[in-house]
N, C-alpha and C positions, 0 to 999 in steps of 0.2 A: 406843168405839174402834171405828176402820174394821176391815177384815176385811185376811187377808192379803194382799201383793203377786203378781200373777198369775202375772207372768214378768221374768224382769230386764230392766232398763232396759239397753241398753249405747249408746246414743246419748248424745249430751251433754244434760244435762237440771240447770244450775246456770246460774242467773241468769248469775256472775261468775265464771268458772275461777279467775281471778287471785286474789283476794278471797277463794277459798274454800281454797284453796292455801295463800295468806299467812297465814289465822286458823289452819288448823292448823300452821304451822311458827311461829307466834308461842306454842304453847302448849307449844311442846318449847326454846324458847329458856331456858337455865338446866339445861336436865337433862343429866344424866350418860347416857352410851350406855344404862347398865343401866335408869336413869327411862324415858327415850324408848320404849325397848322396852316397858316395863309399860304405861306411856298407851297407846301402840299400840292392846295387846292389850285393855286397859278399851274403850277407842273400840271396835275391832272387834266386843265381845261386846256393849256397850249398842244396835251398830248390826245386829246380827244380830239382838236380842230386837226393833227396831224393824221390819225386815222380816217377822219371825215367820212364814215360811214355809222347811221343808226342803228343798223340790225348788229355790225359786229361790237358798238359799245354796249347794247344791251345785252348780246352775247358773256361781253365782259363783266358788266356788274350783274347780271344772274350770276353768274360763275364767284363773282368776289362775297354775294348775300350768301351762298351754299356756303363756303371757304369761313366765314365768321360766324355764323349759326353754330351753338354747342349741338355736337353729335349725341345720341342717347346714348353712348357709352361713357360720354362727358357730363351728364348728370348726374350730382347729387342728388340721390335716395335717400 
């Protein structure tokens, strides 16, 4: 088994982003919203285990949190 990932890869790293997205979406077809959420949770846990490095996971979680918070320009005044 290989060692842990040293740092988070944030540049595009998929041979075909469209194919990867289609594959993900195809696994959600026919699932209820609750089943889809549970599927995503299981997938995340599997990928976290594959990454195997808490520092990389912390970096990814931080980046994800930054991308989901509304920016000042998105705020309604």
